[in-house]
C-alpha positions as CSV (number, residue, x, y, z in Angstrom):
1,M,265.8,163.0,162.6
2,L,267.4,160.8,165.3
3,P,266.1,157.7,166.3
4,F,265.5,158.5,169.9
5,T,264.0,162.0,171.6
6,L,266.1,164.0,173.6
7,F,265.7,165.8,176.8
8,T,263.2,164.3,178.4
9,A,264.5,163.5,181.6
10,P,262.5,165.7,184.5
11,E,265.3,168.2,184.9
12,H,265.3,169.8,181.6
13,R,261.5,171.6,182.2
14,D,260.6,174.4,183.7
15,F,260.9,174.4,187.5
16,T,260.0,176.9,190.5
17,L,261.9,177.3,193.4
18,T,259.1,178.6,196.2
19,G,261.4,181.4,198.5
20,G,260.1,184.6,200.0
21,K,259.3,188.0,198.0
22,P,261.9,188.9,195.9
23,A,261.8,186.4,192.8
24,A,264.0,185.7,190.0
25,L,263.8,184.5,186.7
26,L,266.8,182.7,185.1
27,V,266.9,182.1,181.0
28,H,269.0,179.1,179.9
29,G,271.4,179.4,176.8
30,Y,271.5,177.5,173.5
31,P,270.5,174.8,172.8
32,G,270.1,174.3,176.7
33,T,267.3,173.6,179.4
34,P,266.5,174.9,182.5
35,L,269.0,172.2,183.6
36,E,272.0,174.5,183.2
37,M,270.1,177.1,185.3
38,R,269.3,175.0,188.3
39,P,272.5,175.6,190.6
40,L,272.2,179.1,190.8
41,A,268.5,179.1,191.2
42,E,268.9,177.1,194.1
43,A,271.6,179.1,195.4
44,L,269.1,182.2,195.1
45,N,266.1,180.0,196.3
46,A,268.7,179.4,199.7
47,A,269.3,183.5,199.7
48,G,265.4,183.8,200.0
49,W,264.3,184.2,196.7
50,T,261.8,182.6,194.7
51,C,263.3,180.9,191.6
52,R,261.7,179.9,188.5
53,G,263.7,178.3,185.5
54,I,261.9,179.0,182.0
55,L,262.0,176.3,179.1
56,L,262.0,178.8,176.1
57,P,259.7,177.7,173.3
58,G,261.3,174.9,170.8
59,F,263.9,174.1,173.4
60,G,264.2,170.8,175.8
61,A,261.6,168.3,174.7
62,Q,260.4,170.3,171.7
63,I,263.8,170.9,170.3
64,E,262.7,169.4,166.9
65,T,260.7,172.4,166.6
66,L,263.6,174.6,166.8
67,P,264.1,175.6,163.4
68,Y,260.7,176.8,162.8
69,R,261.1,179.0,166.1
70,R,261.4,182.7,165.9
71,W,263.6,184.6,168.7
72,T,260.5,187.3,169.2
73,E,258.8,184.0,170.9
74,W,261.3,183.5,173.4
75,R,261.3,187.1,174.4
76,E,257.8,186.8,174.7
77,A,257.7,184.0,176.7
78,V,260.5,185.7,179.0
79,I,257.9,188.6,179.3
80,E,255.0,186.5,180.1
81,A,256.8,184.8,182.6
82,L,257.9,188.3,184.4
83,S,254.5,189.2,184.1
84,T,253.5,186.5,186.2
85,L,255.8,186.9,188.7
86,R,255.3,190.5,189.3
87,R,252.0,189.8,190.1
88,E,253.1,188.8,193.8
89,H,256.8,189.3,194.3
90,A,259.1,192.3,194.0
91,P,262.0,192.9,193.6
92,L,262.5,191.2,190.0
93,L,265.9,189.7,189.0
94,L,266.5,188.3,185.4
95,V,269.3,185.8,184.7
96,G,270.5,184.9,181.6
97,H,273.3,182.8,180.0
98,S,274.6,182.9,176.9
99,M,271.8,183.2,174.3
100,G,269.8,183.6,177.1
101,G,271.6,186.6,178.2
102,A,270.5,188.1,174.3
103,V,266.8,186.8,175.2
104,A,267.2,188.9,179.0
105,L,268.5,191.9,177.1
106,T,265.4,191.9,174.8
107,A,262.9,191.3,177.3
108,A,264.1,193.8,180.0
109,A,263.9,196.5,177.5
110,R,260.2,195.9,177.2
111,S,259.6,194.5,180.6
112,P,261.8,196.5,183.2
113,V,263.1,194.5,186.2
114,D,265.0,195.6,189.0
115,G,268.2,194.0,188.5
116,L,269.8,191.9,185.6
117,V,272.7,189.3,185.4
118,L,274.1,188.3,182.4
119,L,276.6,185.4,182.4
120,A,278.7,185.4,179.2
121,P,276.2,187.5,177.1
122,F,276.0,186.1,173.7
123,W,275.2,188.6,170.7
124,H,278.1,188.4,168.4
125,N,279.9,185.8,167.1
126,H,283.4,186.1,164.6
127,G,283.8,185.2,160.8
128,L,282.8,185.2,157.5
129,L,280.5,182.3,157.5
130,W,278.2,183.7,160.4
131,A,277.9,187.4,158.6
132,A,276.9,185.2,155.5
133,L,274.2,183.5,157.3
134,P,271.1,185.3,155.7
135,V,272.4,184.3,152.1
136,L,274.0,181.1,153.3
137,K,270.6,179.8,154.4
138,H,268.9,179.7,151.3
139,L,271.9,178.8,149.3
140,F,272.6,175.8,152.2
141,P,269.6,175.3,153.7
142,R,270.9,171.7,155.8
143,V,274.4,171.4,157.9
144,K,275.6,168.5,159.6
145,P,277.2,170.3,162.6
146,F,279.7,167.9,163.8
147,R,281.1,167.3,160.7
148,V,281.0,171.3,160.4
149,M,282.7,171.6,163.6
150,K,285.1,168.6,163.0
151,T,284.2,167.2,166.4
152,E,284.3,163.6,167.0
153,V,280.9,162.2,168.9
154,D,283.2,159.4,170.5
155,D,286.2,161.6,171.8
156,P,286.1,161.0,175.7
157,K,285.6,164.5,176.2
158,M,282.6,164.9,173.9
159,R,280.6,162.2,175.3
160,T,281.4,163.3,179.0
161,V,279.6,166.4,177.9
162,I,277.0,164.6,175.5
163,R,276.4,162.4,179.0
164,D,276.3,164.8,181.6
165,F,273.8,167.0,179.6
166,L,271.7,164.0,178.0
167,P,271.7,161.2,180.3
168,E,269.1,159.3,178.5
169,V,270.8,159.0,175.3
170,D,272.8,155.7,175.0
171,L,276.3,156.2,173.5
172,D,277.3,152.8,173.4
173,D,274.9,151.8,170.8
174,P,276.3,152.5,167.5
175,Q,273.4,153.6,165.7
176,T,272.8,156.1,168.2
177,M,276.7,157.2,167.9
178,A,276.0,156.8,163.9
179,A,272.5,159.1,163.9
180,I,274.3,161.8,166.1
181,R,277.4,162.1,163.6
182,E,275.2,162.3,160.7
183,F,272.4,164.7,162.3
184,E,271.3,167.6,160.0
185,V,270.1,170.8,161.0
186,P,268.6,173.6,159.1
187,V,271.0,176.4,158.7
188,G,268.3,179.2,159.2
189,M,268.7,177.9,163.1
190,F,271.8,179.5,163.2
191,D,270.6,182.5,161.6
192,E,267.7,183.1,164.3
193,L,270.6,183.0,166.9
194,R,272.5,185.8,165.0
195,R,269.3,187.2,165.0
196,V,268.7,187.4,168.8
197,G,272.1,188.2,169.5
198,A,271.7,191.6,167.5
199,A,268.2,192.4,169.2
200,G,270.0,192.1,172.5
201,Y,272.9,194.3,171.4
202,R,270.4,197.1,170.3
203,A,268.3,196.2,173.3
204,A,271.1,197.1,175.4
205,A,270.8,200.6,175.0
206,Q,267.5,200.9,176.2
207,V,268.4,198.7,179.6
208,T,268.7,201.3,183.1
209,C,268.4,198.8,185.7
210,Q,271.5,197.7,187.7
211,T,273.2,195.1,185.9
212,L,275.9,192.6,186.5
213,I,277.7,190.8,183.7
214,I,280.3,187.7,183.9
215,Q,282.6,187.0,181.4
216,G,285.2,184.2,180.9
217,A,288.4,185.6,180.4
218,E,289.3,182.8,178.6
219,D,285.9,182.2,176.7
220,A,286.4,181.3,173.1
221,T,282.8,181.4,172.1
222,V,281.6,184.9,173.5
223,W,284.7,186.9,173.4
224,P,285.6,189.2,176.5
225,E,286.1,192.0,174.1
226,D,282.7,192.0,173.1
227,T,281.2,191.6,176.2
228,R,282.9,194.9,177.2
229,R,281.4,196.2,174.3
230,L,278.1,195.3,175.0
231,A,278.6,196.8,179.1
232,R,279.1,199.8,177.5
233,R,275.7,200.3,175.4
234,I,273.6,199.3,179.1
235,R,272.3,203.3,180.2
236,G,272.1,201.6,184.2
237,P,274.8,201.5,186.1
238,V,277.0,198.0,185.1
239,R,279.4,196.2,187.4
240,R,281.5,193.5,185.6
241,L,283.6,190.6,186.9
242,E,286.2,188.7,184.4
243,V,287.0,185.3,186.0
244,R,289.5,182.7,184.9
245,A,287.5,180.8,182.9
246,A,285.9,179.4,179.2
247,H,282.0,179.6,178.5
248,E,280.5,177.1,181.0
249,L,280.3,179.5,183.5
250,V,276.9,178.1,185.2
251,F,278.2,174.4,185.6
252,A,278.0,173.6,189.2
253,E,281.0,171.2,188.4
254,T,283.5,173.6,187.1
255,Q,285.9,175.3,189.0
256,V,284.9,178.8,188.7
257,F,281.0,178.1,189.8
258,P,281.4,178.8,193.5
259,Q,283.2,182.5,192.3
260,V,280.2,183.1,189.7
261,R,277.8,181.8,192.4
262,E,278.8,184.2,195.3
263,A,278.9,187.0,192.7
264,V,275.5,186.3,191.6
265,V,274.2,185.8,195.5
266,Q,275.4,188.9,196.6
267,F,274.2,191.2,193.8
268,A,270.8,189.8,194.4
269,L,271.2,190.7,197.9
270,R,272.3,193.9,197.2
271,L,268.8,194.6,195.2
272,L,267.1,194.4,198.6
273,L,268.9,197.1,200.1
274,E,268.5,199.5,197.3
């Protein structure tokens, strides 16, 4: 348990940007919040789209409940949000980043949309530990992620990442830093991530809508070859764009974001003509 509450800033909550008849639902990654999707939402909104950034169950201020959540809760939350938007809006565009891409695929297979955008869509990880998660979660029920990753939380780059995403956390407080280093999470939480990725890959074969996939060629989290394989599973027309970038495609401060933003907006505008 951390001695502070995470994701308390209002920016981490659900948001809606009112626009015209077309609507987009944007789904964040793991362990993100709608904050990461807001720059894309603002670009789509400027192009006339109503945009909603959804906070998935167990994320944001509910992060302490995440170990007890199931991936099906995330899928059902997206399906419900699509159903609400569908009452007053058309066409519908579904946008998912990383794990949000897997959730979006599972939702689109059950609640078809007019267009789908997948940004570095997670569905698979490499390594024996990942494959062994169904067993490891029983043998080693808890793990300290910063120790496993061998990541120093006081490294300047890591501090910058944490500060940008969690401005409410005091990284100059020794007690806070010590708590982050020793922070434990249930291994079962990562197994749920594995399960939603596998479900997204299966669901891809049932997706028939227009789809845009943007992948970073230098992404070490979601490998480009895995994304190419996923793209071949989708039954509908697929446009693929590989950009010179790592995993963080949706963050406005990255050099690649203007290219990503333009590709997504143009894809959305083409949906209006079809």
